[in-house]
C-alpha angles and dihedrals in degrees: 000000000000090000092054091049091049090049094050093046091048090050092050093047092044092050093046096045096046099030088223122122092201090062091053093047092046091050091048093049090050088053091048089053086066102032101047097050090042091053090047090053093047090052092050093046092054095055119117092244092056094061102044100100136356093250092049090048091053093049089045091055091052093045096049093044088054090049089050093051094046092047091049092050091047090052091051092048093054096038093102090057095045101046114046115219098016121206103204096194091054091047090052092048090053091047094049093044092055093045090052091056086079092060093046091049091050092049091047092048091049092054093047093056095050 
C-alpha cells in the first residue's frame, strides 16, 4: 500500500511541477510496474497451497518471484504502447521510488522494534 501511495504522490508532484500530464502518467506507470506485480506475488504467496509444507512454501516463493519479474518486464516492454507519449526518465523515477519503499519500510520497522 505504501508503494502505491508513494507512486500516486510522485505522479501528482511530477505533474504539478512540470505542468506536463505525460510526466505524471509516466511516473504512475513506473510505480505500477512495481506495485501490480508485487501485489500479484503477495496474493499468490497467501494462497492455501503456498503454506502447506516448508518445501512447497520454498518452491512457491521462487515461482511467485519469477512471475513477478516476468510481469514487471512485460509491463516495461509494453510501456510505450500504454502511455502515450512516454517519458522514460519519469517512468524510471517512479519505478525506483517505489522499489526504495522496501528499504525505507525495513529501516522504519527496525527502529520501531528497538
